[in-house]
MARSETOR-175148 format. One record per residue: residue number from 1; z, x, y of N, C-alpha, C, CB in turn. Coordinates in nm, 4 decimals. Glycine has a CB too. Layout:
<sites>
<site><i>NUM</i><n_up>Z</n_up><n_east>X</n_east><n_north>Y</n_north><ca_up>Z</ca_up><ca_east>X</ca_east><ca_north>Y</ca_north><c_up>Z</c_up><c_east>X</c_east><c_north>Y</c_north><cb_up>Z</cb_up><cb_east>X</cb_east><cb_north>Y</cb_north></site>
...
</sites>
This chain:
<sites>
<site><i>1</i><n_up>9.5144</n_up><n_east>30.3866</n_east><n_north>15.2498</n_north><ca_up>9.5568</ca_up><ca_east>30.2991</ca_east><ca_north>15.1985</ca_north><c_up>9.6156</c_up><c_east>30.4269</c_east><c_north>15.0959</c_north><cb_up>9.4586</cb_up><cb_east>30.1725</cb_east><cb_north>15.1633</cb_north></site>
<site><i>2</i><n_up>9.7086</n_up><n_east>30.3660</n_east><n_north>15.0624</n_north><ca_up>9.7664</ca_up><ca_east>30.4655</ca_east><ca_north>14.9211</ca_north><c_up>9.7413</c_up><c_east>30.4147</c_east><c_north>14.8162</c_north><cb_up>9.9155</cb_up><cb_east>30.4933</cb_east><cb_north>14.9002</cb_north></site>
<site><i>3</i><n_up>9.7228</n_up><n_east>30.5574</n_east><n_north>14.6738</n_north><ca_up>9.7123</ca_up><ca_east>30.4921</ca_east><ca_north>14.6015</ca_north><c_up>9.8129</c_up><c_east>30.4277</c_east><c_north>14.4971</c_north><cb_up>9.6392</cb_up><cb_east>30.5386</cb_east><cb_north>14.5746</cb_north></site>
<site><i>4</i><n_up>9.7864</n_up><n_east>30.3755</n_east><n_north>14.4109</n_north><ca_up>9.8141</ca_up><ca_east>30.2996</ca_east><ca_north>14.3647</ca_north><c_up>9.8697</c_up><c_east>30.4473</c_east><c_north>14.2364</c_north><cb_up>9.7034</cb_up><cb_east>30.1710</cb_east><cb_north>14.3593</cb_north></site>
<site><i>5</i><n_up>9.9954</n_up><n_east>30.4883</n_east><n_north>14.1993</n_north><ca_up>9.9931</ca_up><ca_east>30.5797</ca_east><ca_north>14.0057</ca_north><c_up>9.9906</c_up><c_east>30.4478</c_east><c_north>13.9091</c_north><cb_up>10.1933</cb_up><cb_east>30.7013</cb_east><cb_north>13.9449</cb_north></site>
<site><i>6</i><n_up>9.9167</n_up><n_east>30.5087</n_east><n_north>13.8469</n_north><ca_up>9.9471</ca_up><ca_east>30.4457</ca_east><ca_north>13.7510</ca_north><c_up>10.0762</c_up><c_east>30.5127</c_east><c_north>13.6091</c_north><cb_up>9.8050</cb_up><cb_east>30.4207</cb_east><cb_north>13.7139</cb_north></site>
<site><i>7</i><n_up>10.1110</n_up><n_east>30.3950</n_east><n_north>13.5513</n_north><ca_up>10.2125</ca_up><ca_east>30.3922</ca_east><ca_north>13.5260</ca_north><c_up>10.1735</c_up><c_east>30.4042</c_east><c_north>13.3281</c_north><cb_up>10.2862</cb_up><cb_east>30.2613</cb_east><cb_north>13.6122</cb_north></site>
<site><i>8</i><n_up>10.2292</n_up><n_east>30.5704</n_east><n_north>13.3072</n_north><ca_up>10.1565</ca_up><ca_east>30.5167</ca_east><ca_north>13.1291</ca_north><c_up>10.3092</c_up><c_east>30.4860</c_east><c_north>13.0280</c_north><cb_up>10.0329</cb_up><cb_east>30.7040</cb_east><cb_north>13.0219</cb_north></site>
<site><i>9</i><n_up>10.2365</n_up><n_east>30.4067</n_east><n_north>12.9535</n_north><ca_up>10.2656</ca_up><ca_east>30.2980</ca_east><ca_north>12.8837</ca_north><c_up>10.4010</c_up><c_east>30.4117</c_east><c_north>12.7484</c_north><cb_up>10.0770</cb_up><cb_east>30.2069</cb_east><cb_north>12.8121</cb_north></site>
<site><i>10</i><n_up>10.4517</n_up><n_east>30.3505</n_east><n_north>12.6917</n_north><ca_up>10.5404</ca_up><ca_east>30.4586</ca_east><ca_north>12.6299</ca_north><c_up>10.5167</c_up><c_east>30.4295</c_east><c_north>12.4934</c_north><cb_up>10.7001</cb_up><cb_east>30.4565</cb_east><cb_north>12.6688</cb_north></site>
<site><i>11</i><n_up>10.4135</n_up><n_east>30.4974</n_east><n_north>12.4369</n_north><ca_up>10.4226</ca_up><ca_east>30.5252</ca_east><ca_north>12.2379</ca_north><c_up>10.4996</c_up><c_east>30.5076</c_east><c_north>12.1582</c_north><cb_up>10.4194</cb_up><cb_east>30.6356</cb_east><cb_north>12.1813</cb_north></site>
<site><i>12</i><n_up>10.5332</n_up><n_east>30.3885</n_east><n_north>12.0788</n_north><ca_up>10.5768</ca_up><ca_east>30.3652</ca_east><ca_north>11.9871</ca_north><c_up>10.5050</c_up><c_east>30.3673</c_east><c_north>11.8755</c_north><cb_up>10.6241</cb_up><cb_east>30.2840</cb_east><cb_north>12.0047</cb_north></site>
<site><i>13</i><n_up>10.5192</n_up><n_east>30.5192</n_east><n_north>11.8205</n_north><ca_up>10.3924</ca_up><ca_east>30.4718</ca_east><ca_north>11.7414</ca_north><c_up>10.4692</c_up><c_east>30.4285</c_east><c_north>11.5642</c_north><cb_up>10.2497</cb_up><cb_east>30.6346</cb_east><cb_north>11.7391</cb_north></site>
<site><i>14</i><n_up>10.5791</n_up><n_east>30.4573</n_east><n_north>11.5991</n_north><ca_up>10.6904</ca_up><ca_east>30.3961</ca_east><ca_north>11.4319</ca_north><c_up>10.6489</c_up><c_east>30.2425</c_east><c_north>11.3997</c_north><cb_up>10.9140</cb_up><cb_east>30.3830</cb_east><cb_north>11.4688</cb_north></site>
<site><i>15</i><n_up>10.6636</n_up><n_east>30.2375</n_east><n_north>11.5069</n_north><ca_up>10.7130</ca_up><ca_east>30.0311</ca_east><ca_north>11.5585</ca_north><c_up>10.5077</c_up><c_east>29.9473</c_east><c_north>11.5341</c_north><cb_up>10.7975</cb_up><cb_east>30.0138</cb_east><cb_north>11.8718</cb_north></site>
<site><i>16</i><n_up>10.4238</n_up><n_east>30.1001</n_east><n_north>11.5857</n_north><ca_up>10.2278</ca_up><ca_east>30.0489</ca_east><ca_north>11.5760</ca_north><c_up>10.2569</c_up><c_east>30.0633</c_east><c_north>11.4089</c_north><cb_up>10.0500</cb_up><cb_east>30.2045</cb_east><cb_north>11.6685</cb_north></site>
<site><i>17</i><n_up>10.2477</n_up><n_east>30.1808</n_east><n_north>11.3262</n_north><ca_up>10.2601</ca_up><ca_east>30.2193</ca_east><ca_north>11.1883</ca_north><c_up>10.3265</c_up><c_east>30.1192</c_east><c_north>11.1301</c_north><cb_up>10.3248</cb_up><cb_east>30.3444</cb_east><cb_north>11.1635</cb_north></site>
<site><i>18</i><n_up>10.4514</n_up><n_east>30.0755</n_east><n_north>11.2164</n_north><ca_up>10.4504</ca_up><ca_east>29.9591</ca_east><ca_north>11.0553</ca_north><c_up>10.3930</c_up><c_east>29.8117</c_east><c_north>11.0879</c_north><cb_up>10.6415</cb_up><cb_east>29.9187</cb_east><cb_north>10.9842</cb_north></site>
<site><i>19</i><n_up>10.3975</n_up><n_east>29.7667</n_east><n_north>11.2029</n_north><ca_up>10.2807</ca_up><ca_east>29.6394</ca_east><ca_north>11.2400</ca_north><c_up>10.1556</c_up><c_east>29.6387</c_east><c_north>11.1467</c_north><cb_up>10.2127</cb_up><cb_east>29.6580</cb_east><cb_north>11.4040</cb_north></site>
<site><i>20</i><n_up>10.0818</n_up><n_east>29.7732</n_east><n_north>11.1440</n_north><ca_up>9.9142</ca_up><ca_east>29.7879</ca_east><ca_north>11.0853</ca_north><c_up>9.9526</c_up><c_east>29.8133</c_east><c_north>10.8752</c_north><cb_up>9.8074</cb_up><cb_east>30.0007</cb_east><cb_north>11.1938</cb_north></site>
<site><i>21</i><n_up>10.0658</n_up><n_east>29.8346</n_east><n_north>10.9036</n_north><ca_up>10.1315</ca_up><ca_east>29.8765</ca_east><ca_north>10.7503</ca_north><c_up>10.1564</c_up><c_east>29.7171</c_east><c_north>10.7182</c_north><cb_up>10.3056</cb_up><cb_east>29.9963</cb_east><cb_north>10.7478</cb_north></site>
<site><i>22</i><n_up>10.1581</n_up><n_east>29.6410</n_east><n_north>10.7262</n_north><ca_up>10.2360</ca_up><ca_east>29.5242</ca_east><ca_north>10.7385</ca_north><c_up>10.0402</c_up><c_east>29.4321</c_east><c_north>10.7213</c_north><cb_up>10.3679</cb_up><cb_east>29.5139</cb_east><cb_north>10.9298</cb_north></site>
<site><i>23</i><n_up>10.0328</n_up><n_east>29.4325</n_east><n_north>10.8246</n_north><ca_up>9.9292</ca_up><ca_east>29.3585</ca_east><ca_north>10.8560</ca_north><c_up>9.7928</c_up><c_east>29.3969</c_east><c_north>10.7176</c_north><cb_up>9.8913</cb_up><cb_east>29.4041</cb_east><cb_north>11.0306</cb_north></site>
<site><i>24</i><n_up>9.8258</n_up><n_east>29.5108</n_east><n_north>10.6624</n_north><ca_up>9.6796</ca_up><ca_east>29.5300</ca_east><ca_north>10.5784</ca_north><c_up>9.7353</c_up><c_east>29.4944</c_east><c_north>10.4446</c_north><cb_up>9.5989</cb_up><cb_east>29.7013</cb_east><cb_north>10.5790</cb_north></site>
<site><i>25</i><n_up>9.8408</n_up><n_east>29.4987</n_east><n_north>10.4652</n_north><ca_up>9.8828</ca_up><ca_east>29.4291</ca_east><ca_north>10.2709</ca_north><c_up>9.9049</c_up><c_east>29.3237</c_east><c_north>10.2942</c_north><cb_up>10.0234</cb_up><cb_east>29.4773</cb_east><cb_north>10.1648</cb_north></site>
<site><i>26</i><n_up>9.9117</n_up><n_east>29.2264</n_east><n_north>10.4177</n_north><ca_up>9.8938</ca_up><ca_east>29.0931</ca_east><ca_north>10.3353</ca_north><c_up>9.7289</c_up><c_east>29.0776</c_east><c_north>10.3518</c_north><cb_up>9.9929</cb_up><cb_east>28.9449</cb_east><cb_north>10.4060</cb_north></site>
<site><i>27</i><n_up>9.6740</n_up><n_east>29.1792</n_east><n_north>10.4490</n_north><ca_up>9.4940</ca_up><ca_east>29.1220</ca_east><ca_north>10.4037</ca_north><c_up>9.4243</c_up><c_east>29.1473</c_east><c_north>10.2311</c_north><cb_up>9.3652</cb_up><cb_east>29.2385</cb_east><cb_north>10.5210</cb_north></site>
<site><i>28</i><n_up>9.5028</n_up><n_east>29.2981</n_east><n_north>10.1707</n_north><ca_up>9.5394</ca_up><ca_east>29.3429</ca_east><ca_north>10.0486</ca_north><c_up>9.5105</c_up><c_east>29.1806</c_east><c_north>9.9935</c_north><cb_up>9.7056</cb_up><cb_east>29.4238</cb_east><cb_north>10.0360</cb_north></site>
<site><i>29</i><n_up>9.6629</n_up><n_east>29.1568</n_east><n_north>10.0186</n_north><ca_up>9.7209</ca_up><ca_east>29.0207</ca_east><ca_north>9.9206</ca_north><c_up>9.6098</c_up><c_east>28.8905</c_east><c_north>9.9573</c_north><cb_up>9.9173</cb_up><cb_east>28.9628</cb_east><cb_north>9.9772</cb_north></site>
<site><i>30</i><n_up>9.5494</n_up><n_east>28.8668</n_east><n_north>9.9992</n_north><ca_up>9.5209</ca_up><ca_east>28.7338</ca_east><ca_north>10.0229</ca_north><c_up>9.3211</c_up><c_east>28.7512</c_east><c_north>9.9931</c_north><cb_up>9.5921</cb_up><cb_east>28.6815</cb_east><cb_north>10.2102</cb_north></site>
<site><i>31</i><n_up>9.3005</n_up><n_east>28.8930</n_east><n_north>9.9716</n_north><ca_up>9.1259</ca_up><ca_east>28.9308</ca_east><ca_north>9.9147</ca_north><c_up>9.1987</c_up><c_east>28.8813</c_east><c_north>9.7786</c_north><cb_up>9.0338</cb_up><cb_east>29.1416</cb_east><cb_north>9.9217</cb_north></site>
<site><i>32</i><n_up>9.2943</n_up><n_east>28.9310</n_east><n_north>9.6946</n_north><ca_up>9.3163</ca_up><ca_east>28.9204</ca_east><ca_north>9.5730</ca_north><c_up>9.3231</c_up><c_east>28.8446</c_east><c_north>9.5334</c_north><cb_up>9.3763</cb_up><cb_east>28.9552</cb_east><cb_north>9.5346</cb_north></site>
<site><i>33</i><n_up>9.4272</n_up><n_east>28.7505</n_east><n_north>9.5683</n_north><ca_up>9.3648</ca_up><ca_east>28.6171</ca_east><ca_north>9.5617</ca_north><c_up>9.5759</c_up><c_east>28.5605</c_east><c_north>9.5033</c_north><cb_up>9.1720</cb_up><cb_east>28.6012</cb_east><cb_north>9.4047</cb_north></site>
<site><i>34</i><n_up>9.6424</n_up><n_east>28.7435</n_east><n_north>9.5589</n_north><ca_up>9.7545</ca_up><ca_east>28.7164</ca_east><ca_north>9.4611</ca_north><c_up>9.8941</c_up><c_east>28.5711</c_east><c_north>9.6320</c_north><cb_up>9.8524</cb_up><cb_east>28.9708</cb_east><cb_north>9.3860</cb_north></site>
<site><i>35</i><n_up>9.9614</n_up><n_east>28.4622</n_east><n_north>9.5167</n_north><ca_up>10.0445</ca_up><ca_east>28.4865</ca_east><ca_north>9.6099</ca_north><c_up>10.1754</c_up><c_east>28.5339</c_east><c_north>9.6447</c_north><cb_up>10.0416</cb_up><cb_east>28.4205</cb_east><cb_north>9.6396</cb_north></site>
<site><i>36</i><n_up>10.2806</n_up><n_east>28.5132</n_east><n_north>9.7373</n_north><ca_up>10.3621</ca_up><ca_east>28.6220</ca_east><ca_north>9.7812</ca_north><c_up>10.4954</c_up><c_east>28.5052</c_east><c_north>9.7006</c_north><cb_up>10.3574</cb_up><cb_east>28.6746</cb_east><cb_north>9.9898</cb_north></site>
<site><i>37</i><n_up>10.5764</n_up><n_east>28.5934</n_east><n_north>9.5645</n_north><ca_up>10.6704</ca_up><ca_east>28.4979</ca_east><ca_north>9.6087</ca_north><c_up>10.8490</c_up><c_east>28.4479</c_east><c_north>9.6115</c_north><cb_up>10.6160</cb_up><cb_east>28.4264</cb_east><cb_north>9.5603</cb_north></site>
<site><i>38</i><n_up>10.8155</n_up><n_east>28.5565</n_east><n_north>9.7066</n_north><ca_up>10.9481</ca_up><ca_east>28.4906</ca_east><ca_north>9.8653</ca_north><c_up>10.8982</c_up><c_east>28.4216</c_east><c_north>9.9574</c_north><cb_up>11.0220</cb_up><cb_east>28.6078</cb_east><cb_north>9.9782</cb_north></site>
<site><i>39</i><n_up>11.0414</n_up><n_east>28.3032</n_east><n_north>9.8898</n_north><ca_up>11.0119</ca_up><ca_east>28.1647</ca_east><ca_north>9.9236</ca_north><c_up>11.0570</c_up><c_east>28.1355</c_east><c_north>10.1058</c_north><cb_up>11.1122</cb_up><cb_east>28.0615</cb_east><cb_north>9.8029</cb_north></site>
<site><i>40</i><n_up>11.0995</n_up><n_east>28.0738</n_east><n_north>10.1584</n_north><ca_up>11.1456</ca_up><ca_east>28.0299</ca_east><ca_north>10.2676</ca_north><c_up>11.2446</c_up><c_east>27.9272</c_east><c_north>10.2383</c_north><cb_up>11.0454</cb_up><cb_east>27.9895</cb_east><cb_north>10.3478</cb_north></site>
<site><i>41</i><n_up>11.3890</n_up><n_east>27.9495</n_east><n_north>10.2613</n_north><ca_up>11.5077</ca_up><ca_east>27.8570</ca_east><ca_north>10.2655</ca_north><c_up>11.4891</c_up><c_east>27.7414</c_east><c_north>10.3374</c_north><cb_up>11.6211</cb_up><cb_east>27.9172</cb_east><cb_north>10.3191</cb_north></site>
<site><i>42</i><n_up>11.4767</n_up><n_east>27.6721</n_east><n_north>10.2566</n_north><ca_up>11.4987</ca_up><ca_east>27.4655</ca_east><ca_north>10.3522</ca_north><c_up>11.6156</c_up><c_east>27.4924</c_east><c_north>10.4418</c_north><cb_up>11.5707</cb_up><cb_east>27.2800</cb_east><cb_north>10.2140</cb_north></site>
<site><i>43</i><n_up>11.6515</n_up><n_east>27.4591</n_east><n_north>10.5033</n_north><ca_up>11.7415</ca_up><ca_east>27.4388</ca_east><ca_north>10.6556</ca_north><c_up>11.8055</c_up><c_east>27.3489</c_east><c_north>10.5689</c_north><cb_up>11.6679</cb_up><cb_east>27.3734</cb_east><cb_north>10.8285</cb_north></site>
<site><i>44</i><n_up>11.9128</n_up><n_east>27.3583</n_east><n_north>10.5454</n_north><ca_up>12.0588</ca_up><ca_east>27.2512</ca_east><ca_north>10.5765</ca_north><c_up>12.0928</c_up><c_east>27.1301</c_east><c_north>10.5863</c_north><cb_up>12.1074</cb_up><cb_east>27.2579</cb_east><cb_north>10.6707</cb_north></site>
<site><i>45</i><n_up>12.0291</n_up><n_east>27.2056</n_east><n_north>10.6872</n_north><ca_up>12.0743</ca_up><ca_east>27.0582</ca_east><ca_north>10.8429</ca_north><c_up>11.9173</c_up><c_east>27.0086</c_east><c_north>10.8474</c_north><cb_up>12.1436</cb_up><cb_east>27.1449</cb_east><cb_north>11.0767</cb_north></site>
<site><i>46</i><n_up>11.8269</n_up><n_east>26.9531</n_east><n_north>10.7301</n_north><ca_up>11.7305</ca_up><ca_east>26.9752</ca_east><ca_north>10.8216</ca_north><c_up>11.7659</c_up><c_east>26.7526</c_east><c_north>10.7026</c_north><cb_up>11.5532</cb_up><cb_east>27.1560</cb_east><cb_north>10.8174</cb_north></site>
<site><i>47</i><n_up>11.6918</n_up><n_east>26.6658</n_east><n_north>10.8684</n_north><ca_up>11.7092</ca_up><ca_east>26.5437</ca_east><ca_north>10.8251</ca_north><c_up>11.5835</c_up><c_east>26.5003</c_east><c_north>10.6724</c_north><cb_up>11.6894</cb_up><cb_east>26.4507</cb_east><cb_north>10.9768</cb_north></site>
<site><i>48</i><n_up>11.6409</n_up><n_east>26.4502</n_east><n_north>10.5890</n_north><ca_up>11.5502</ca_up><ca_east>26.3669</ca_east><ca_north>10.4143</ca_north><c_up>11.6202</c_up><c_east>26.2281</c_east><c_north>10.4649</c_north><cb_up>11.6267</cb_up><cb_east>26.4391</cb_east><cb_north>10.1803</cb_north></site>
<site><i>49</i><n_up>11.5231</n_up><n_east>26.1380</n_east><n_north>10.3997</n_north><ca_up>11.5667</ca_up><ca_east>25.9968</ca_east><ca_north>10.4639</ca_north><c_up>11.5614</c_up><c_east>25.9566</c_east><c_north>10.2664</c_north><cb_up>11.4168</cb_up><cb_east>25.8902</cb_east><cb_north>10.6217</cb_north></site>
<site><i>50</i><n_up>11.5405</n_up><n_east>26.0893</n_east><n_north>10.2013</n_north><ca_up>11.5287</ca_up><ca_east>25.9791</ca_east><ca_north>10.0262</ca_north><c_up>11.6485</c_up><c_east>25.9513</c_east><c_north>9.9246</c_north><cb_up>11.4202</cb_up><cb_east>26.0608</cb_east><cb_north>9.9027</cb_north></site>
<site><i>51</i><n_up>11.6651</n_up><n_east>25.8927</n_east><n_north>9.9114</n_north><ca_up>11.8284</ca_up><ca_east>25.9335</ca_east><ca_north>9.8391</ca_north><c_up>11.8708</c_up><c_east>25.9909</c_east><c_north>9.7185</c_north><cb_up>11.9027</cb_up><cb_east>25.8287</cb_east><cb_north>9.8188</cb_north></site>
<site><i>52</i><n_up>11.7336</n_up><n_east>26.1097</n_east><n_north>9.7240</n_north><ca_up>11.8384</ca_up><ca_east>26.1873</ca_east><ca_north>9.6350</ca_north><c_up>11.9422</c_up><c_east>26.3182</c_east><c_north>9.6880</c_north><cb_up>11.7500</cb_up><cb_east>26.2468</cb_east><cb_north>9.5227</cb_north></site>
<site><i>53</i><n_up>11.8273</n_up><n_east>26.3202</n_east><n_north>9.8034</n_north><ca_up>11.9117</ca_up><ca_east>26.3739</ca_east><ca_north>9.8809</ca_north><c_up>12.0241</c_up><c_east>26.3443</c_east><c_north>9.9838</c_north><cb_up>11.8533</cb_up><cb_east>26.4202</cb_east><cb_north>9.9189</cb_north></site>
<site><i>54</i><n_up>12.1136</n_up><n_east>26.2462</n_east><n_north>10.0204</n_north><ca_up>12.1662</ca_up><ca_east>26.1402</ca_east><ca_north>10.0534</ca_north><c_up>12.3201</c_up><c_east>26.2356</c_east><c_north>9.9659</c_north><cb_up>12.0772</cb_up><cb_east>25.9720</cb_east><cb_north>9.9950</cb_north></site>
<site><i>55</i><n_up>12.3420</n_up><n_east>26.2870</n_east><n_north>10.0371</n_north><ca_up>12.5375</ca_up><ca_east>26.2557</ca_east><ca_north>10.0044</ca_north><c_up>12.5736</c_up><c_east>26.2250</c_east><c_north>10.0782</c_north><cb_up>12.6484</cb_up><cb_east>26.3454</cb_east><cb_north>9.9742</cb_north></site>
<site><i>56</i><n_up>12.7187</n_up><n_east>26.1555</n_east><n_north>9.9485</n_north><ca_up>12.8604</ca_up><ca_east>26.0623</ca_east><ca_north>9.9710</ca_north><c_up>12.7450</c_up><c_east>25.8804</c_east><c_north>9.9061</c_north><cb_up>12.9441</cb_up><cb_east>26.0693</cb_east><cb_north>10.2317</cb_north></site>
<site><i>57</i><n_up>12.6685</n_up><n_east>25.8255</n_east><n_north>9.9376</n_north><ca_up>12.6459</ca_up><ca_east>25.7924</ca_east><ca_north>9.8804</ca_north><c_up>12.6108</c_up><c_east>25.7672</c_east><c_north>9.7633</c_north><cb_up>12.6380</cb_up><cb_east>25.7909</cb_east><cb_north>9.9147</cb_north></site>
<site><i>58</i><n_up>12.6136</n_up><n_east>25.6300</n_east><n_north>9.7431</n_north><ca_up>12.5338</ca_up><ca_east>25.5955</ca_east><ca_north>9.5592</ca_north><c_up>12.4801</c_up><c_east>25.5129</c_east><c_north>9.5527</c_north><cb_up>12.6048</cb_up><cb_east>25.5662</cb_east><cb_north>9.4307</cb_north></site>
<site><i>59</i><n_up>12.3470</n_up><n_east>25.5310</n_east><n_north>9.4476</n_north><ca_up>12.2254</ca_up><ca_east>25.4023</ca_east><ca_north>9.4396</ca_north><c_up>12.1110</c_up><c_east>25.4938</c_east><c_north>9.4246</c_north><cb_up>12.2025</cb_up><cb_east>25.2851</cb_east><cb_north>9.5938</cb_north></site>
</sites>
């Protein structure tokens, strides 16, 4: 029987470093109780039934 060669994974140190730094920052923020200032922008295509959000209708 033939032996299978082990494929070596390419090491991407920069992406791993960035990933770990982001994870540590999130954990530090949660530990200190601080909240992020950045908020997700609401999509313009999101459907809502509320009258104040309806465009073109009065009332």
